[in-house]
C-alpha positions in Angstrom: 21.3 46.0 26.9 21.5 44.5 23.3 23.1 41.5 24.7 20.2 41.4 27.2 18.0 41.6 24.0 19.9 38.9 22.0 19.6 36.5 24.5 16.5 36.7 25.2 15.5 36.5 21.1 17.6 33.6 20.9 15.8 32.1 23.9 12.3 32.3 22.6 13.7 31.3 19.1 14.9 27.9 20.8 11.6 27.7 23.0 9.7 27.7 19.7 12.3 25.4 18.0 11.5 22.6 21.0 7.9 23.0 20.4 7.8 22.6 16.6 10.3 19.5 17.5 8.0 18.4 20.5 4.8 18.8 18.6 6.0 16.5 15.3 6.9 13.6 17.5 3.3 13.9 18.8 1.9 13.7 15.4 4.3 10.7 14.4 3.5 9.0 17.7 -0.8 9.7 17.3 -0.4 6.8 14.6 1.4 3.7 15.8 2.7 1.8 13.1 1.9 -1.6 15.1 -1.7 -0.9 14.6 -2.1 -3.4 11.2 -6.1 -4.4 12.2 -8.0 -4.4 8.8 -8.5 -6.7 6.3 -6.2 -7.5 3.7 -7.6 -6.8 0.3 -6.3 -7.3 -3.2 -3.1 -9.2 -3.5 -1.4 -11.8 -6.3 -2.9 -14.9 -5.1 -5.4 -13.3 -2.2 -9.0 -11.7 -2.3 -9.4 -10.6 1.7 -8.8 -12.4 4.5 -10.7 -12.4 8.3 -9.2 -12.9 12.0 -10.9 -12.3 15.0 -9.5 -12.7 18.3 -10.9 -12.9 21.6 -10.3 -13.9 24.8 -13.2 -15.2 27.4 -12.8 -16.3 31.0 -8.7 -16.3 30.4 -8.9 -18.1 27.0 -7.5 -16.7 24.0 -9.4 -18.1 20.8 -7.7 -17.3 17.4 -9.3 -17.1 14.0 -8.0 -16.6 10.9 -9.5 -17.2 7.4 -8.1 -16.5 3.5 -10.0 -15.9 0.2 -8.4 -16.4 -2.7 -9.3 -16.7 -6.4 -10.7 -19.9 -7.8 -8.1 -21.5 -10.2 -5.5 -19.3 -9.2 -4.9 -19.8 -5.3 -3.4 -22.9 -4.3 -3.5 -22.6 -0.5 -1.5 -21.1 2.6 0.9 -21.1 5.1 -1.0 -19.6 8.5 1.5 -18.4 11.4 0.0 -17.8 14.8 1.3 -16.5 17.8 0.0 -15.1 21.2 1.6 -12.3 22.9 1.6 -10.9 26.6 2.9 -7.3 27.2 5.0 -7.1 30.1 5.5 -3.4 31.1 7.3 -2.1 27.5 7.3 -5.1 25.4 5.6 -8.2 24.3 6.1 -11.4 25.2 5.7 -14.9 23.6 2.9 -16.9 25.2 3.8 -20.6 25.7 1.5 -22.7 23.4 3.7 -25.4 23.4 4.4 -25.2 19.8 8.0 -24.4 18.4 8.9 -20.8 18.7 5.3 -20.1 20.6 3.8 -20.4 16.9 1.0 -22.4 15.5 2.1 -23.1 11.9 -0.9 -24.7 9.7 -1.0 -25.4 5.9 -4.3 -25.3 4.3 -4.9 -26.5 0.6 -7.1 -24.8 -1.5 -8.4 -21.1 -2.9 -10.1 -20.6 0.9 -9.7 -21.7 4.2 -9.2 -21.3 7.9 -7.9 -21.9 11.6 -8.6 -21.5 14.9 -6.4 -22.2 18.1 -7.3 -21.7 21.3 -5.2 -21.1 24.7 -5.9 -20.9 28.2 -3.9 -17.7 29.2 -0.9 -17.7 32.3 -3.1 -14.3 33.6 -5.4 -10.9 33.4 -3.3 -8.5 31.4 -2.7 -7.2 27.4 -2.7 -9.4 24.7 -2.1 -9.7 21.3 -2.4 -12.4 18.4 0.3 -12.1 16.0 -1.4 -13.7 12.4 0.8 -14.0 9.0 -0.5 -15.1 6.1 1.2 -16.8 3.4 -0.7 -17.4 0.4 0.2 -19.6 -2.8 -1.2 -19.9 -6.0 -0.3 -18.9 -10.1 -1.0 -15.3 -9.7 2.7 -14.6 -9.1 5.0 -14.5 -5.8 3.3 -15.6 -2.9 1.2 -12.9 -0.7 3.0 -12.2 2.7 -0.3 -10.6 4.8 0.7 -9.8 8.7 -2.2 -8.5 10.7 -2.0 -7.8 14.8 -5.2 -8.3 16.5 -5.6 -6.6 20.3 -7.9 -8.1 23.2 -7.1 -7.9 27.3 -9.1 -9.1 30.0 
């Protein structure tokens, strides 16, 4: 009888332990690391950024803008890529550019770029935007932003 009781207690403890571990995993995945949809603020050379990603009638439009500091920020490189979700992974959408990435160089303490692309079909899409902002405020600011849309 003692062996049965010991096995039962061990089984109950094991089940409780496994439940605790599984609940911890749910908590970790409740805040995915890829939801970086925010405006950047207060860096060496960048005051803020603003991004816009919209799909209308199959055409994706991405707008990216940075504002730096007058007499400090000298310019920026803005890289933009659009990806489509296929099963469980993200795949680059062909935009005709090397590495399927639009790369723009903007001079001055503020600037913006816009790119549009006819998408290959319906689905979930995201725009990956990387700002590298240069200036006299220190090392370049590298700001990554991801925006999502679907149609």
